[in-house]
N, C-alpha and C positions, 0 to 999 in steps of 0.2 A: 506571475505565479511564484509561490514560495516567499512572498513578502507579506502583504497585508493579510492574506488568507492564513498564513502561519500564525501571525499575531492574533487574529480573531479567534482561532481555536484555542491557543494557549491562554489568552486573556479570559475567554469564557470559562475554561477549565479552572483557572485560578480563582475566578470570581465565584463559581459554584462551590469550590472547596472552602472558600472564605466564609460564605454565608450559611453553609449547611455542615454543622459539626458532626453529623452522623456519617458523613462520607470520609473514607480513608484515602488520603492523598498518596499513600505509599502503595496502594493497590489500584492502579489505573492502567487501562489498556487503550489502544487506539486502533481503529480499523476503517477502511474505506475501499470503495471500488471505482474504477475508471479514474475520473479526476480525483476522487477520494483516495484511490490507490496511490496516485501521484502525491497527494498531500500527506498521506500517512508515511510514505517513504521519505518525504522531505522533513516531516516533523521528527521522525526518529533519528535522522542524521544530525539534527540540531538541538534536540532536547532528550535527555537520557533518563527521565523519570519513569518511563513506562515499563511495566512488568512484561508486556508483550505487545505485539502488533500483528495485524493481518493486512497484507498488501494484496489487493484483489484486482485483477485485470487492469493494471495501472499503465499510465503513460509515464515511463520510467527513464527513457533515454531520447531526448529530442533529436539527437543527431541521427540515430538509426531509424527513428520513427518516420522521418521524412522519406517519402518514396516507398514505404512498406505498408502503410496504413490505408484502408479503403476510404478514409475520410477526406483524402486529398491533401495537397500541399499547403492549402490555406491555413489549416489548423495550427501547425507548428509555427508558421510564419506569423500568424495573427497573435498567438499567445506568448511565444517566447522569442520571437524575432528570427533573423536570418544570419546574424553575425556570430562567429565562433565564440566570442566572449559572452554574448548574450545567452547562447545555448548552454554553455558551461555554467554560467551563474545561476541557472534555473533548472539544472539537471540532477535528479536524484542519483543517477549513475556517477556523476562527477563527484558526489560527496558520499558515496556508499561506504568508503573506508572509515567514515565517522560513526557508522551504525554499530551499536553494541546491544541493542534491544533484541531479544528473541523474536524472530519473525516467521510467520507462516505466509507463504506466497501461494495464492490461489489463482489459477488461470484456466482458460478453456483452449483446447487444441485448435479449434477453428475460429478463433477470435481474430478477425481481420481489421477490427477497429483499433485495438491495441494488440498488435501481433505477439504471438507466443514468445518470440525472441526477446521481447521487452522483459518478460518474467524470467526466462531461463538465464539470461545474462546477469540479471540482478541477483537471483538466487545463487548462481555460481560464484559471483563476487562475494556474497555474504559467507558462503561456505569456505571459499579459499582463504579468507581472512580470519576464520575461526569463530564467526558469529553464529550463535545457535539459530539454525534456520531449518525449516521444513518446506516442502513444495508438494502441491497436489494439482494435477492437471486432469481436466475432465474431457475424455475423448468424445469427439463428435459434437461438441458444444461450441457456441460462439459467445459474443460479448453480452448477450442477453440471458445467460444461464440463470441468473437469480429471478428473472421475470418470466421467461418462457422456455426454459430448458426442460429436458426430459424430467418428469416427476422424480424418478429414482436418483438422478444426478442432483436435483435441487435438494432432496432429502439427505443425500450423502454430503453435499456441501454444508448444509445446516448442521449435520452431526459433527463434521470436522470443525466447524466454528465453535460449537458448544464444547467439544472435547479440548480444543486449544485453550479456550478460556477457563475450563475446569482445571487444566494443568497449570496455567499461568496465574490465575486469580481464583484459587480454590475457596469455596465457601464452607465454613465450619458447620457441621451438623448440629442442629439445636434439638 
């Protein structure tokens, strides 16, 4: 994690920007949820071109994930290993100090797949270092908010996403 996946996303973005002159490479954002939340947090620690990012329900700290997630111990062990140096080498929390991209952190209160502490610790680290960051927590929701959450929360989440991008990537009125 944080290796070929990172390069796949960046190579794709650069390829699209190269072949489509109508796209503005200075106005790009990145977002993802769950594993995509992990990858978004990883990307913004290693590439600073983005006008904004949304990290949603992410796997952000392999060290604290172990023993707190409902997915079981195999997940971290299988994907990032068990040795301290392997965990640190693939941990968004280990490189959060490198993040300068304005970041919206979205999470659900009852997410036991990627526990809430993954998001709160990440957000706190961003704020502590002065990175522009906001956080929105959805009460009573779990990891499936975007697919099966309460309709009002799904609407609120979508409105927050649109508001974030309107502020970070405004579109000129024609």
